[in-house]
A tleap script that builds the chain and sets N, CA, C and O, in Angstrom:
source leaprc.protein.ff14SB
mol = sequence {
  NMET SER VAL HIE GLN ALA PRO HIE PRO ALA
  PRO SER GLU VAL THR ARG GLN SER ILE LEU
  SER LEU THR VAL VAL ALA GLU GLY PRO VAL
  THR VAL VAL GLU VAL ARG GLY PRO ILE ASP
  MET GLY THR VAL ASP LEU LEU VAL ASP LEU
  VAL ASP ARG VAL THR SER GLY ARG PRO LEU
  PRO VAL LEU VAL LEU ASP LEU SER GLY VAL
  SER PHE PHE CYS ALA ALA GLY ILE THR ALA
  LEU LEU THR VAL ARG ARG ARG VAL ALA ALA
  ARG GLY CYS SER LEU VAL VAL ARG ARG PRO
  SER ARG ILE ILE ALA ALA VAL LEU ASN MET
  VAL GLY LEU ARG ASP GLU PHE THR THR CGLU
}
set mol.1.N position { -34.327 -35.849 26.426 }
set mol.1.CA position { -33.131 -35.315 25.821 }
set mol.1.C position { -33.030 -33.823 26.043 }
set mol.1.O position { -33.990 -33.065 25.903 }
set mol.2.N position { -31.881 -33.465 26.378 }
set mol.2.CA position { -31.662 -32.032 26.592 }
set mol.2.C position { -30.657 -31.469 25.671 }
set mol.2.O position { -29.676 -32.141 25.352 }
set mol.3.N position { -30.838 -30.311 25.240 }
set mol.3.CA position { -29.954 -29.594 24.266 }
set mol.3.C position { -29.307 -28.505 24.965 }
set mol.3.O position { -29.968 -27.687 25.605 }
set mol.4.N position { -28.014 -28.451 24.871 }
set mol.4.CA position { -27.212 -27.410 25.503 }
set mol.4.C position { -26.535 -26.483 24.369 }
set mol.4.O position { -25.843 -27.001 23.492 }
set mol.5.N position { -26.727 -25.299 24.414 }
set mol.5.CA position { -26.121 -24.466 23.447 }
set mol.5.C position { -24.980 -23.655 24.046 }
set mol.5.O position { -25.121 -23.064 25.116 }
set mol.6.N position { -23.874 -23.633 23.362 }
set mol.6.CA position { -22.784 -22.867 23.733 }
set mol.6.C position { -23.127 -21.313 23.585 }
set mol.6.O position { -23.659 -20.867 22.567 }
set mol.7.N position { -22.802 -20.578 24.613 }
set mol.7.CA position { -23.031 -19.102 24.382 }
set mol.7.C position { -22.173 -18.490 23.298 }
set mol.7.O position { -21.002 -18.827 23.121 }
set mol.8.N position { -22.790 -17.596 22.596 }
set mol.8.CA position { -22.040 -16.881 21.561 }
set mol.8.C position { -20.974 -16.063 22.202 }
set mol.8.O position { -21.241 -15.347 23.167 }
set mol.9.N position { -19.757 -16.143 21.692 }
set mol.9.CA position { -18.779 -15.272 22.259 }
set mol.9.C position { -19.053 -13.728 22.167 }
set mol.9.O position { -19.479 -13.211 21.134 }
set mol.10.N position { -18.804 -13.083 23.220 }
set mol.10.CA position { -19.098 -11.585 23.144 }
set mol.10.C position { -18.062 -11.017 22.261 }
set mol.10.O position { -16.937 -11.516 22.224 }
set mol.11.N position { -18.424 -9.903 21.484 }
set mol.11.CA position { -17.487 -9.252 20.677 }
set mol.11.C position { -16.439 -8.597 21.543 }
set mol.11.O position { -16.663 -8.132 22.660 }
set mol.12.N position { -15.321 -8.603 20.948 }
set mol.12.CA position { -14.153 -7.922 21.693 }
set mol.12.C position { -14.412 -6.441 21.920 }
set mol.12.O position { -14.874 -5.701 21.051 }
set mol.13.N position { -14.096 -6.077 23.095 }
set mol.13.CA position { -14.416 -4.674 23.406 }
set mol.13.C position { -13.351 -3.725 22.742 }
set mol.13.O position { -13.600 -2.532 22.571 }
set mol.14.N position { -12.196 -4.278 22.384 }
set mol.14.CA position { -11.194 -3.511 21.736 }
set mol.14.C position { -11.078 -4.020 20.323 }
set mol.14.O position { -10.659 -5.157 20.111 }
set mol.15.N position { -11.424 -3.238 19.390 }
set mol.15.CA position { -11.325 -3.558 17.963 }
set mol.15.C position { -10.004 -3.053 17.448 }
set mol.15.O position { -9.634 -1.893 17.627 }
set mol.16.N position { -9.292 -3.977 16.792 }
set mol.16.CA position { -8.030 -3.602 16.195 }
set mol.16.C position { -8.312 -2.746 14.887 }
set mol.16.O position { -8.985 -3.234 13.979 }
set mol.17.N position { -7.821 -1.541 14.808 }
set mol.17.CA position { -7.956 -0.778 13.604 }
set mol.17.C position { -6.707 -0.855 12.755 }
set mol.17.O position { -5.596 -0.940 13.280 }
set mol.18.N position { -6.886 -0.824 11.416 }
set mol.18.CA position { -5.730 -0.756 10.559 }
set mol.18.C position { -5.141 0.618 10.595 }
set mol.18.O position { -5.834 1.603 10.339 }
set mol.19.N position { -3.898 0.701 10.901 }
set mol.19.CA position { -3.224 2.007 10.917 }
set mol.19.C position { -2.209 2.050 9.838 }
set mol.19.O position { -1.325 1.195 9.782 }
set mol.20.N position { -2.303 2.989 9.001 }
set mol.20.CA position { -1.379 3.149 7.889 }
set mol.20.C position { -0.719 4.514 8.059 }
set mol.20.O position { -1.411 5.521 8.208 }
set mol.21.N position { 0.554 4.555 8.040 }
set mol.21.CA position { 1.326 5.765 8.200 }
set mol.21.C position { 1.907 6.067 6.795 }
set mol.21.O position { 2.565 5.239 6.164 }
set mol.22.N position { 1.617 7.298 6.355 }
set mol.22.CA position { 2.104 7.764 5.053 }
set mol.22.C position { 2.903 9.052 5.254 }
set mol.22.O position { 2.375 10.013 5.813 }
set mol.23.N position { 4.197 9.096 4.799 }
set mol.23.CA position { 4.946 10.265 4.965 }
set mol.23.C position { 5.525 10.730 3.600 }
set mol.23.O position { 6.071 9.919 2.852 }
set mol.24.N position { 5.412 11.922 3.316 }
set mol.24.CA position { 5.952 12.465 2.018 }
set mol.24.C position { 7.247 13.171 2.303 }
set mol.24.O position { 7.296 14.065 3.148 }
set mol.25.N position { 8.362 12.763 1.570 }
set mol.25.CA position { 9.741 13.340 1.766 }
set mol.25.C position { 10.207 13.752 0.454 }
set mol.25.O position { 10.036 13.005 -0.509 }
set mol.26.N position { 10.827 14.967 0.322 }
set mol.26.CA position { 11.416 15.376 -0.917 }
set mol.26.C position { 12.870 14.996 -0.834 }
set mol.26.O position { 13.553 15.354 0.126 }
set mol.27.N position { 13.354 14.279 -1.820 }
set mol.27.CA position { 14.733 13.961 -1.965 }
set mol.27.C position { 15.290 14.523 -3.282 }
set mol.27.O position { 15.471 13.791 -4.256 }
set mol.28.N position { 15.558 15.835 -3.292 }
set mol.28.CA position { 15.973 16.534 -4.564 }
set mol.28.C position { 14.755 16.509 -5.459 }
set mol.28.O position { 13.647 16.840 -5.036 }
set mol.29.N position { 14.983 16.092 -6.762 }
set mol.29.CA position { 13.772 16.103 -7.657 }
set mol.29.C position { 12.874 14.943 -7.496 }
set mol.29.O position { 11.890 14.802 -8.223 }
set mol.30.N position { 13.201 14.071 -6.520 }
set mol.30.CA position { 12.387 12.899 -6.337 }
set mol.30.C position { 11.459 13.020 -5.124 }
set mol.30.O position { 11.917 13.508 -4.092 }
set mol.31.N position { 10.272 12.637 -5.173 }
set mol.31.CA position { 9.335 12.624 -4.010 }
set mol.31.C position { 9.185 11.207 -3.639 }
set mol.31.O position { 8.899 10.331 -4.454 }
set mol.32.N position { 9.394 11.005 -2.344 }
set mol.32.CA position { 9.254 9.709 -1.750 }
set mol.32.C position { 8.084 9.655 -0.743 }
set mol.32.O position { 7.933 10.515 0.125 }
set mol.33.N position { 7.229 8.547 -0.915 }
set mol.33.CA position { 6.082 8.341 -0.027 }
set mol.33.C position { 6.550 7.040 0.743 }
set mol.33.O position { 6.773 5.957 0.203 }
set mol.34.N position { 6.660 7.317 2.075 }
set mol.34.CA position { 7.161 6.215 2.948 }
set mol.34.C position { 5.845 5.662 3.515 }
set mol.34.O position { 5.007 6.383 4.056 }
set mol.35.N position { 5.710 4.258 3.346 }
set mol.35.CA position { 4.379 3.614 3.740 }
set mol.35.C position { 4.787 2.694 4.877 }
set mol.35.O position { 5.743 1.925 4.780 }
set mol.36.N position { 3.992 2.808 6.003 }
set mol.36.CA position { 4.294 1.881 7.193 }
set mol.36.C position { 2.895 1.389 7.610 }
set mol.36.O position { 1.908 2.123 7.673 }
set mol.37.N position { 2.911 0.061 7.892 }
set mol.37.CA position { 1.570 -0.552 8.350 }
set mol.37.C position { 0.964 -1.396 7.238 }
set mol.37.O position { 1.610 -1.631 6.216 }
set mol.38.N position { -0.278 -1.856 7.428 }
set mol.38.CA position { -0.896 -2.723 6.526 }
set mol.38.C position { -1.517 -1.957 5.259 }
set mol.38.O position { -2.115 -0.884 5.342 }
set mol.39.N position { -1.297 -2.627 4.145 }
set mol.39.CA position { -2.023 -2.136 2.883 }
set mol.39.C position { -3.108 -3.202 2.645 }
set mol.39.O position { -2.847 -4.271 2.093 }
set mol.40.N position { -4.327 -2.872 3.079 }
set mol.40.CA position { -5.439 -3.685 2.967 }
set mol.40.C position { -6.660 -2.998 2.440 }
set mol.40.O position { -6.565 -1.855 1.991 }
set mol.41.N position { -7.781 -3.621 2.470 }
set mol.41.CA position { -9.031 -3.026 1.925 }
set mol.41.C position { -9.392 -1.683 2.730 }
set mol.41.O position { -10.022 -0.789 2.165 }
set mol.42.N position { -9.007 -1.576 3.967 }
set mol.42.CA position { -9.324 -0.424 4.765 }
set mol.42.C position { -8.284 0.673 4.605 }
set mol.42.O position { -8.497 1.768 5.125 }
set mol.43.N position { -7.260 0.463 3.971 }
set mol.43.CA position { -6.189 1.522 3.862 }
set mol.43.C position { -5.739 1.925 2.492 }
set mol.43.O position { -5.055 2.929 2.296 }
set mol.44.N position { -6.168 1.065 1.496 }
set mol.44.CA position { -5.643 1.403 0.085 }
set mol.44.C position { -6.078 2.700 -0.427 }
set mol.44.O position { -5.350 3.366 -1.163 }
set mol.45.N position { -7.349 3.116 -0.029 }
set mol.45.CA position { -7.717 4.499 -0.578 }
set mol.45.C position { -6.915 5.569 -0.023 }
set mol.45.O position { -6.755 6.597 -0.682 }
set mol.46.N position { -6.388 5.430 1.136 }
set mol.46.CA position { -5.472 6.484 1.814 }
set mol.46.C position { -4.199 6.636 0.908 }
set mol.46.O position { -3.731 7.737 0.618 }
set mol.47.N position { -3.714 5.527 0.517 }
set mol.47.CA position { -2.522 5.430 -0.263 }
set mol.47.C position { -2.683 6.052 -1.635 }
set mol.47.O position { -1.895 6.884 -2.084 }
set mol.48.N position { -3.788 5.584 -2.297 }
set mol.48.CA position { -4.117 6.107 -3.696 }
set mol.48.C position { -4.357 7.564 -3.683 }
set mol.48.O position { -3.798 8.294 -4.502 }
set mol.49.N position { -5.214 8.044 -2.732 }
set mol.49.CA position { -5.461 9.444 -2.614 }
set mol.49.C position { -4.343 10.343 -2.330 }
set mol.49.O position { -4.266 11.462 -2.839 }
set mol.50.N position { -3.414 9.830 -1.463 }
set mol.50.CA position { -2.223 10.627 -1.275 }
set mol.50.C position { -1.338 10.721 -2.484 }
set mol.50.O position { -0.784 11.779 -2.783 }
set mol.51.N position { -1.205 9.632 -3.170 }
set mol.51.CA position { -0.402 9.704 -4.392 }
set mol.51.C position { -1.043 10.683 -5.367 }
set mol.51.O position { -0.326 11.475 -5.979 }
set mol.52.N position { -2.366 10.662 -5.537 }
set mol.52.CA position { -3.118 11.582 -6.461 }
set mol.52.C position { -2.775 12.983 -6.087 }
set mol.52.O position { -2.408 13.788 -6.943 }
set mol.53.N position { -2.895 13.309 -4.744 }
set mol.53.CA position { -2.642 14.717 -4.314 }
set mol.53.C position { -1.131 15.062 -4.642 }
set mol.53.O position { -0.896 16.117 -5.231 }
set mol.54.N position { -0.183 14.285 -4.313 }
set mol.54.CA position { 1.267 14.494 -4.502 }
set mol.54.C position { 1.522 14.681 -5.982 }
set mol.54.O position { 2.291 15.572 -6.345 }
set mol.55.N position { 0.959 13.942 -6.803 }
set mol.55.CA position { 1.288 14.019 -8.234 }
set mol.55.C position { 0.494 15.045 -8.945 }
set mol.55.O position { 0.823 15.414 -10.072 }
set mol.56.N position { -0.517 15.507 -8.342 }
set mol.56.CA position { -1.422 16.559 -9.189 }
set mol.56.C position { -0.908 17.891 -9.034 }
set mol.56.O position { -1.141 18.727 -9.907 }
set mol.57.N position { -0.158 18.207 -7.903 }
set mol.57.CA position { 0.288 19.556 -7.646 }
set mol.57.C position { 1.267 20.173 -8.595 }
set mol.57.O position { 1.146 21.298 -9.079 }
set mol.58.N position { 2.273 19.314 -8.826 }
set mol.58.CA position { 3.341 19.757 -9.847 }
set mol.58.C position { 3.919 18.595 -10.554 }
set mol.58.O position { 3.833 17.488 -10.023 }
set mol.59.N position { 4.498 18.735 -11.695 }
set mol.59.CA position { 4.982 17.611 -12.445 }
set mol.59.C position { 6.176 17.026 -11.640 }
set mol.59.O position { 7.040 17.778 -11.189 }
set mol.60.N position { 6.219 15.688 -11.464 }
set mol.60.CA position { 7.276 15.045 -10.816 }
set mol.60.C position { 7.966 14.080 -11.793 }
set mol.60.O position { 7.306 13.355 -12.537 }
set mol.61.N position { 9.297 14.086 -11.772 }
set mol.61.CA position { 9.944 13.125 -12.679 }
set mol.61.C position { 9.869 11.657 -12.179 }
set mol.61.O position { 9.732 10.696 -12.936 }
set mol.62.N position { 9.975 11.580 -10.813 }
set mol.62.CA position { 9.956 10.203 -10.245 }
set mol.62.C position { 9.173 10.319 -8.922 }
set mol.62.O position { 9.326 11.270 -8.156 }
set mol.63.N position { 8.345 9.321 -8.703 }
set mol.63.CA position { 7.751 9.080 -7.422 }
set mol.63.C position { 8.156 7.725 -6.861 }
set mol.63.O position { 7.936 6.705 -7.514 }
set mol.64.N position { 8.763 7.687 -5.630 }
set mol.64.CA position { 9.244 6.564 -4.961 }
set mol.64.C position { 8.248 6.132 -3.906 }
set mol.64.O position { 7.864 6.912 -3.035 }
set mol.65.N position { 7.849 4.921 -3.993 }
set mol.65.CA position { 7.074 4.347 -2.862 }
set mol.65.C position { 8.051 3.499 -2.092 }
set mol.65.O position { 8.568 2.482 -2.554 }
set mol.66.N position { 8.281 4.004 -0.831 }
set mol.66.CA position { 9.180 3.184 0.116 }
set mol.66.C position { 8.277 2.212 0.833 }
set mol.66.O position { 7.500 2.650 1.681 }
set mol.67.N position { 8.320 0.955 0.561 }
set mol.67.CA position { 7.411 -0.026 1.140 }
set mol.67.C position { 8.019 -0.889 2.036 }
set mol.67.O position { 7.501 -1.974 2.300 }
set mol.68.N position { 9.165 -0.490 2.580 }
set mol.68.CA position { 9.950 -1.331 3.495 }
set mol.68.C position { 9.194 -1.586 4.869 }
set mol.68.O position { 9.452 -2.601 5.517 }
set mol.69.N position { 8.293 -0.693 5.293 }
set mol.69.CA position { 7.611 -0.847 6.530 }
set mol.69.C position { 6.189 -1.370 6.363 }
set mol.69.O position { 5.349 -1.193 7.246 }
set mol.70.N position { 5.923 -2.009 5.238 }
set mol.70.CA position { 4.510 -2.582 5.015 }
set mol.70.C position { 4.452 -3.939 5.808 }
set mol.70.O position { 5.318 -4.793 5.619 }
set mol.71.N position { 3.448 -4.122 6.676 }
set mol.71.CA position { 3.408 -5.237 7.466 }
set mol.71.C position { 2.376 -6.243 6.994 }
set mol.71.O position { 2.418 -7.403 7.405 }
set mol.72.N position { 1.431 -5.820 6.122 }
set mol.72.CA position { 0.459 -6.732 5.503 }
set mol.72.C position { 0.169 -6.260 4.156 }
set mol.72.O position { 0.152 -5.053 3.913 }
set mol.73.N position { -0.068 -7.178 3.229 }
set mol.73.CA position { -0.302 -6.827 1.831 }
set mol.73.C position { -1.209 -7.978 1.210 }
set mol.73.O position { -0.918 -9.167 1.340 }
set mol.74.N position { -2.284 -7.546 0.553 }
set mol.74.CA position { -3.172 -8.438 -0.001 }
set mol.74.C position { -3.604 -8.074 -1.432 }
set mol.74.O position { -3.011 -7.214 -2.083 }
set mol.75.N position { -4.627 -8.742 -1.879 }
set mol.75.CA position { -5.088 -8.431 -3.278 }
set mol.75.C position { -5.398 -6.892 -3.418 }
set mol.75.O position { -5.031 -6.245 -4.399 }
set mol.76.N position { -6.043 -6.402 -2.452 }
set mol.76.CA position { -6.372 -4.912 -2.466 }
set mol.76.C position { -5.098 -4.129 -2.641 }
set mol.76.O position { -5.114 -3.150 -3.387 }
set mol.77.N position { -4.004 -4.478 -2.017 }
set mol.77.CA position { -2.693 -3.784 -2.162 }
set mol.77.C position { -2.147 -3.938 -3.650 }
set mol.77.O position { -1.546 -3.001 -4.176 }
set mol.78.N position { -2.358 -5.081 -4.284 }
set mol.78.CA position { -1.935 -5.238 -5.592 }
set mol.78.C position { -2.714 -4.307 -6.469 }
set mol.78.O position { -2.118 -3.608 -7.288 }
set mol.79.N position { -3.954 -4.265 -6.347 }
set mol.79.CA position { -4.856 -3.329 -7.077 }
set mol.79.C position { -4.395 -1.893 -6.865 }
set mol.79.O position { -4.335 -1.101 -7.806 }
set mol.80.N position { -4.069 -1.567 -5.612 }
set mol.80.CA position { -3.674 -0.209 -5.321 }
set mol.80.C position { -2.332 0.157 -6.048 }
set mol.80.O position { -2.204 1.238 -6.621 }
set mol.81.N position { -1.362 -0.763 -6.003 }
set mol.81.CA position { -0.068 -0.479 -6.648 }
set mol.81.C position { -0.307 -0.365 -8.244 }
set mol.81.O position { 0.216 0.535 -8.901 }
set mol.82.N position { -1.077 -1.276 -8.765 }
set mol.82.CA position { -1.367 -1.142 -10.207 }
set mol.82.C position { -2.067 0.157 -10.543 }
set mol.82.O position { -1.754 0.756 -11.572 }
set mol.83.N position { -3.039 0.641 -9.690 }
set mol.83.CA position { -3.725 1.897 -9.901 }
set mol.83.C position { -2.709 3.004 -9.760 }
set mol.83.O position { -2.632 3.845 -10.655 }
set mol.84.N position { -1.933 3.064 -8.716 }
set mol.84.CA position { -0.896 4.102 -8.544 }
set mol.84.C position { 0.014 4.197 -9.759 }
set mol.84.O position { 0.268 5.281 -10.282 }
set mol.85.N position { 0.489 3.065 -10.188 }
set mol.85.CA position { 1.432 2.999 -11.398 }
set mol.85.C position { 0.662 3.555 -12.602 }
set mol.85.O position { 1.281 4.309 -13.353 }
set mol.86.N position { -0.544 3.284 -12.854 }
set mol.86.CA position { -1.302 3.792 -14.035 }
set mol.86.C position { -1.464 5.344 -13.861 }
set mol.86.O position { -1.172 6.108 -14.781 }
set mol.87.N position { -1.918 5.764 -12.709 }
set mol.87.CA position { -2.154 7.161 -12.544 }
set mol.87.C position { -0.891 8.025 -12.610 }
set mol.87.O position { -0.916 9.138 -13.134 }
set mol.88.N position { 0.151 7.528 -12.100 }
set mol.88.CA position { 1.484 8.234 -12.156 }
set mol.88.C position { 1.999 8.288 -13.495 }
set mol.88.O position { 2.540 9.317 -13.900 }
set mol.89.N position { 1.876 7.256 -14.224 }
set mol.89.CA position { 2.364 7.203 -15.628 }
set mol.89.C position { 1.531 8.218 -16.480 }
set mol.89.O position { 2.061 8.896 -17.361 }
set mol.90.N position { 0.239 8.285 -16.183 }
set mol.90.CA position { -0.683 9.185 -16.941 }
set mol.90.C position { -0.191 10.647 -16.715 }
set mol.90.O position { -0.396 11.487 -17.592 }
set mol.91.N position { 0.405 10.946 -15.646 }
set mol.91.CA position { 0.889 12.296 -15.376 }
set mol.91.C position { 2.389 12.524 -15.807 }
set mol.91.O position { 3.001 13.538 -15.471 }
set mol.92.N position { 2.954 11.503 -16.586 }
set mol.92.CA position { 4.218 11.653 -17.034 }
set mol.92.C position { 5.318 11.383 -16.092 }
set mol.92.O position { 6.458 11.780 -16.337 }
set mol.93.N position { 5.026 10.730 -15.031 }
set mol.93.CA position { 5.964 10.444 -13.931 }
set mol.93.C position { 6.330 8.947 -13.864 }
set mol.93.O position { 5.502 8.112 -14.226 }
set mol.94.N position { 7.501 8.599 -13.427 }
set mol.94.CA position { 7.994 7.233 -13.202 }
set mol.94.C position { 7.751 6.881 -11.909 }
set mol.94.O position { 7.903 7.720 -11.021 }
set mol.95.N position { 7.336 5.582 -11.624 }
set mol.95.CA position { 7.063 5.024 -10.337 }
set mol.95.C position { 8.253 4.093 -9.983 }
set mol.95.O position { 8.685 3.317 -10.835 }
set mol.96.N position { 8.750 4.152 -8.826 }
set mol.96.CA position { 9.832 3.311 -8.320 }
set mol.96.C position { 9.329 2.756 -6.937 }
set mol.96.O position { 8.877 3.491 -6.059 }
set mol.97.N position { 9.447 1.425 -6.827 }
set mol.97.CA position { 9.143 0.814 -5.515 }
set mol.97.C position { 10.453 0.536 -4.851 }
set mol.97.O position { 11.291 -0.211 -5.356 }
set mol.98.N position { 10.624 1.192 -3.630 }
set mol.98.CA position { 11.828 1.121 -2.904 }
set mol.98.C position { 11.706 0.025 -1.761 }
set mol.98.O position { 10.730 0.005 -1.012 }
set mol.99.N position { 12.722 -0.861 -1.673 }
set mol.99.CA position { 12.729 -1.848 -0.564 }
set mol.99.C position { 11.408 -2.410 -0.233 }
set mol.99.O position { 10.955 -2.207 0.894 }
set mol.100.N position { 10.729 -3.111 -1.116 }
set mol.100.CA position { 9.488 -3.712 -0.726 }
set mol.100.C position { 9.664 -4.737 0.371 }
set mol.100.O position { 10.570 -5.569 0.317 }
set mol.101.N position { 8.835 -4.678 1.324 }
set mol.101.CA position { 8.972 -5.648 2.475 }
set mol.101.C position { 8.825 -7.063 1.981 }
set mol.101.O position { 8.459 -7.326 0.836 }
set mol.102.N position { 9.128 -7.964 2.895 }
set mol.102.CA position { 9.110 -9.427 2.427 }
set mol.102.C position { 7.781 -9.895 2.083 }
set mol.102.O position { 7.654 -10.772 1.228 }
set mol.103.N position { 6.747 -9.373 2.693 }
set mol.103.CA position { 5.339 -9.773 2.349 }
set mol.103.C position { 4.952 -9.259 0.967 }
set mol.103.O position { 4.252 -9.930 0.208 }
set mol.104.N position { 5.440 -8.009 0.649 }
set mol.104.CA position { 5.094 -7.527 -0.711 }
set mol.104.C position { 5.768 -8.239 -1.777 }
set mol.104.O position { 5.167 -8.598 -2.789 }
set mol.105.N position { 7.080 -8.469 -1.564 }
set mol.105.CA position { 7.956 -9.288 -2.485 }
set mol.105.C position { 7.389 -10.613 -2.709 }
set mol.105.O position { 7.326 -11.051 -3.857 }
set mol.106.N position { 6.935 -11.347 -1.626 }
set mol.106.CA position { 6.307 -12.678 -1.814 }
set mol.106.C position { 5.076 -12.610 -2.540 }
set mol.106.O position { 4.882 -13.430 -3.437 }
set mol.107.N position { 4.157 -11.677 -2.249 }
set mol.107.CA position { 2.842 -11.647 -2.942 }
set mol.107.C position { 3.055 -11.339 -4.413 }
set mol.107.O position { 2.482 -11.989 -5.286 }
set mol.108.N position { 3.911 -10.311 -4.684 }
set mol.108.CA position { 4.072 -9.925 -6.138 }
set mol.108.C position { 4.668 -11.052 -6.975 }
set mol.108.O position { 4.332 -11.251 -8.142 }
set mol.109.N position { 5.638 -11.834 -6.267 }
set mol.109.CA position { 6.192 -12.941 -6.888 }
set mol.109.C position { 5.227 -14.051 -7.181 }
set mol.109.O position { 5.317 -14.708 -8.217 }
set mol.110.N position { 4.227 -14.281 -6.199 }
set mol.110.CA position { 3.269 -15.316 -6.201 }
set mol.110.C position { 2.291 -15.042 -7.391 }
set mol.110.O position { 1.818 -15.982 -8.031 }
set mol.111.N position { 2.003 -13.760 -7.672 }
set mol.111.CA position { 0.999 -13.512 -8.657 }
set mol.111.C position { 1.636 -13.174 -9.958 }
set mol.111.O position { 0.958 -12.863 -10.938 }
set mol.112.N position { 2.969 -13.234 -9.974 }
set mol.112.CA position { 3.649 -12.974 -11.229 }
set mol.112.C position { 3.835 -11.567 -11.676 }
set mol.112.O position { 3.998 -11.298 -12.866 }
set mol.113.N position { 3.814 -10.659 -10.734 }
set mol.113.CA position { 4.014 -9.204 -10.924 }
set mol.113.C position { 5.362 -8.640 -10.470 }
set mol.113.O position { 5.586 -7.430 -10.479 }
set mol.114.N position { 6.239 -9.540 -10.078 }
set mol.114.CA position { 7.458 -8.998 -9.441 }
set mol.114.C position { 8.229 -8.219 -10.397 }
set mol.114.O position { 8.830 -7.237 -9.962 }
set mol.115.N position { 8.301 -8.501 -11.605 }
set mol.115.CA position { 9.031 -7.732 -12.634 }
set mol.115.C position { 8.276 -6.628 -13.280 }
set mol.115.O position { 8.761 -5.994 -14.217 }
set mol.116.N position { 7.043 -6.377 -12.773 }
set mol.116.CA position { 6.290 -5.406 -13.414 }
set mol.116.C position { 6.495 -3.979 -12.777 }
set mol.116.O position { 5.945 -2.984 -13.251 }
set mol.117.N position { 7.298 -3.939 -11.704 }
set mol.117.CA position { 7.548 -2.644 -11.067 }
set mol.117.C position { 9.060 -2.429 -11.092 }
set mol.117.O position { 9.849 -3.365 -10.962 }
set mol.118.N position { 9.436 -1.142 -11.266 }
set mol.118.CA position { 10.800 -0.847 -11.133 }
set mol.118.C position { 11.108 -0.775 -9.587 }
set mol.118.O position { 10.447 -0.054 -8.839 }
set mol.119.N position { 12.090 -1.521 -9.177 }
set mol.119.CA position { 12.479 -1.518 -7.740 }
set mol.119.C position { 13.940 -1.058 -7.551 }
set mol.119.O position { 14.809 -1.042 -8.423 }
set mol.120.N position { 14.063 -0.680 -6.235 }
set mol.120.CA position { 15.415 -0.312 -5.858 }
set mol.120.C position { 15.657 -0.830 -4.360 }
set mol.120.O position { 16.740 -0.638 -3.808 }
savepdb mol mol.pdb
quit
């Protein structure tokens, strides 16, 4: 009896990295954070840290997260949105979610949080 083992596939030489693009734009008294790319375990800290920096500098009446360019969204993203909302509110600021991408809308609807965020 002979035993043949299949060789273990070699790891890919090109590893795909999560790339998240965050842009801060002032629209009058409103500050907008434009988010593009995946919101996942590897990128949520970037988003939360940026929001902390933006809201700690000066009092903002409204912070808008433009999520129209988000390509991936998971449980880590839900936690990040809830964290951002809590921290923004603690600083006396309102959070508005602008144009959530289809994946964000679907996930928030699936977990029953669709109506928990002010959207535009």
